[in-house]
N, C-alpha and C positions, 0 to 999 in steps of 0.2 A: 332490522339488523338482528342477527341471532344472538343467543345467550353467550356463545363462545367469544364472539367479537366484543360484546359488552364487558365480559370478564377480562379480556385482553386489554381493553381501554382502561379499565380500573387499575390493572397492574401497571400499565404505562404511566398513569397519573401518579401512582404511589412509588414509582422508580423501582419496580420489581422485575424488570425484563433484562435479559442479557443483551450484549451489544448487537447481535444479529437481529433479534426481535425489535429492539429500539430503532435500528436503522429502517426496518420494514415499515414501522408505524410512521416515522418521520417522512419517508418517501410517499406514503399514502396520503398523509396530510397535505402534501404539496400538489397532489394530482386529483384528489377526490373531494369535491366540495361538500357532498352529503356526509361523508365520513368526518370531515372537519367540523361540521355543525353538530354531529352526534357527539364528538369528543367534548365540545363546549357544553352540551346539555348534560352529559354524565358528570362533568366536573362541577357544574352548578348543583346537581343532585347530591353529590358527595359533600359539598360545602353545607348545603341545607340540612342533610342528614347529620352532619357533625354538630351544627348549631342546635338542632332539635333532639339530640341524643338518640338518633336512630341508626347510626353506623354500628356494624359489628365491632366487638372489642379489638379484634386483630387489625381491622382496617382503621379504626380510630387511632390506635397507637402508631400505625404507620403514617397516617395522615398528619399527626402532630410532628413526626420526624421529617416530613418532606414538604408538603404543600403549605403547612402552617408556618414554616420557617422562611417562606418567600414573602416579599412585600405584597405581591398580588394576592397570595393566599390570605394574608392577614387582612387586607382590605375587603376581600369577599366575606370573610368570617365576621368582621366588624359590621359590614352592611347588613348581613342576614340577622345578626344578633340584635341590631337596632330595630329592624323590621319586626322581629319576634316581640321585643318589648312594646313596640307601638301597638301591635295587634292585641297584646294582653291587656292594654289599658283601655281599649275601646269598649263602650257599653254593649251588653249582649243583645239587647233589643230596644227599639224605640217605643216608649209607652204610647198607648192608643189615646186619642183625643176624646174626652168626655165633656163636652160643653154643657153648662147648666141651662136648664130651660128658662130660668128667671133672668138670665143675662141678655143684654141687647145683642143685636147682630154685630155691632162693632166689637163688643167684648168677646163675642164668639170668634170673630176673625183674629183678634189679638191673641186669644188663647191658642188658636190654631197655629199662628205664626211662631209663637213661643215654642210650641211643641215641635216645629220643624227645624229649629235652630241646630239641635244635635245632628240631624240628618244632613243639613247643609254643610256643617263643619266637617262631618265625616266624608262627604262627597269631595270637598275641596282638598282634604288631606289625601284622599285616594288619588285624585288627579295629580297632586304634587308628588306622591309616591311613584305613580306610573311614569311621570316625567323623569324622576331621578333614576328609576330602573332603566328607562330608555337610554338616558345619557350614559349610564354605567355600562350597559350592554354594547353601545357603540364604541366606547373606549376599550372595552374588553376585546371585541372583534378586531379593532384596529391594531391593538397590541399583538394579538396572535398572528394577524397577517404580516406584521413586521417581523415576527419570529420566523415565519415560513420563508419570507424573503431573505432573511439572514442565512437560513439553512440552504436555500437555493444558491446564494452567492458562495458559501463555503464549498458546496458540492461542485460548482463550476470551477473554483480555484483548484480543488483537488483533481478534477478531470484534466485541467491544463497541465498540472504538475506531472501526472501520470503519462500524459502524451509526450511531454518533454523527455521524461526518463526513457520512454519507449524509443523515441528518435535517437537518443544517445546510445542506447544498447544496439539498435540496428546499425548505426554508423560504426560502432566498435566491431560488430560482427563482420561488416563489409570490409573493414580494414584488415581484419585477421584473414578473411578469405583471399584478399589481394596479396598479402604477404605469403600465404601458403601457395598461391598460384605462382608467385615469383620464384619461390624455392623449387617448386616442381619444374618450372621452365629451366632453371639453372641446372637441375639434375639431368634433364633431357639433353641440354647442351653439352654437359660434360660427358655424358654417355656417348654422344655423337663424336666428340673429339677423341675419346678413347678408342672408339671403333675405327675412326679414320687413321689414328696413329698406329693401331694394331695392323691395319691393312697395309700401311706404308712399310712397317717393319717386315711383314711377310714378303713384300715385294723385294726387299733388299736381302732376303734370306738370313736376317739377324734373329736372334732369340727374342721372343715376345713374351711379355708378362701381362696376363689378363687381370683386370682390376674390377672390383665392385666399387662404385663411387656414390657418395651421398653428400649433399649440401645441407647443412643444418642451420636453422635460425635460432637465435637465443630466446629463452623463455624461462620465467620463474617456476611455472608449473607445466606438467605435461598436458598437451591439448588432447582432443578427442582422438579415438583410435584411427579414424579415417584421415587425420591430418599428420600423424607421426610418420616420418620417412622410414622406409623399410628396405633392408638388404636381404636378398634371398641367396642363401648359401648354395654354391655350385662347385663340384669338384674341379672344374676347369678355371676357377677364379680363386687363386690362393691368397689374394690380398684385398682388404677393405680399406679404401681411402676416404677419410672424412674431411670435408671442408667446412670449417667453422667460421661463420660470418661475424665480425666484431665491429660494432659501431665506433668504439673508442679509438683515438689515434695517438694518445700520449704515451702509450707503452710500446717499446721496441722489441721486447722479448716476452714470451709467454710460456706457461707450464700447464699441464693438464693431467687429470686423473680420470679413469673410467671405472664406473661401478658396474660389475657384471650382474646377471640375473640372480646368482646365488649369494650376492652381497659382497663378494671379493672385489677389492680395489686394486687396479693395476695402473702403472704409469708408463706411457709410451716412451720409447728410447729417445726419439728425436722428433722435433716439430719444425715445420717450414713456414715462414711468414712471408706473405705477399702483400705489399702496400698498394692500395688503389686510391683514386681521387676521393671517393665517398666512404670507403670502408677499408678495413684490414681483413685479410683471410688467413686463417691458420690451418695448415694441412698436416694431418698425421695418418699413419698407416698401421694396420693391424693384420697379422696373419689370420686367415679365416679358420685355421686349425684350432685357434684358441677361443673361437666364438661358439656359443651355444644358443639355441633358440630361446628368445625371451626379450625383455625390455632392458635398455642400457641408458645410463646417465653419464654425460661428460661434464665435468666441472673445470672451467677455464680460469686461470689465475694470471694476472698481469704482473710483470716484474719491472720495476722502475730502474733508473740509472744508478741509484744508490743501493741496489740489490734488495730493496724492500718489496714485498709482494702484497697484492690486493685481490681478493676474490672478485671475479667479474660476472660470469654468466653460467647458466646451465643449458645443456643441449640434450635432446631426447631422440633416440632412434630405436628401431626394433629389428631383430634378426629372425628370419624364418627360413624354413627349408624349401628350396626350389622343388617343384614337382619333377618327378623322374620321367 
């Protein structure tokens, strides 16, 4: 492992990474066993360096503010400090055996055995120490594996939550597309009816009035440009008829205002209400001579039987110039 990775691991252990770097390290811990083992090794080296006063001053201060405050960090430091004290108390060397020539072979053997007691005691202490280290390392690895499993569980839960939110957003988008298609079909139907009516009037030699017709769906905000109904001004169509679809049925009368592209607000002279089984339709007409190219907002108000009024819906449409 290169020096850059080792420095990154040390900063990870000392909680010095930003959220993006922290997430990258945690993902790598869950997928790379060699990297996982290297993190354990560097963590042990940092604990040992702290106990033996070998950490740089900047890392030592950060170590005391992070790892040393955790129960696991305190246990590691205590273990290494105990090991340090034990090593310091051991004899530097075992004295050589110098049996006297005047002693018997039994005395020589007894002297030799006495001289080996420190070595035997040191060997037993070393075995006990190695056993303790092995047990501690097994506990340490098990704890880190449990942490990795917890991170994996949290990541899976977050993934499921994001998938659920994505499904909800896709369903909402599909519903909006369906409503927009319904409005477009209604516009097409009205245009066909107007064309048929215009043809019948011509057959009877009666004066005909050509209309622009739009069916508007209610909405609190304007949708994207490709979803806003559009009326194209033409000299042969002096009137624009707007059909406002209203879900509420408790109101018998309605009023409306129209905000022009320049901010001016006008109020249509008269409205026509058509009651249907599933909805109410409010019709209003505007002379195209008063319309300019731009975006329009219709604010609809419901009027109750006691003459009180209540704001209901907003409707959006666009006016453009028909190609000549």
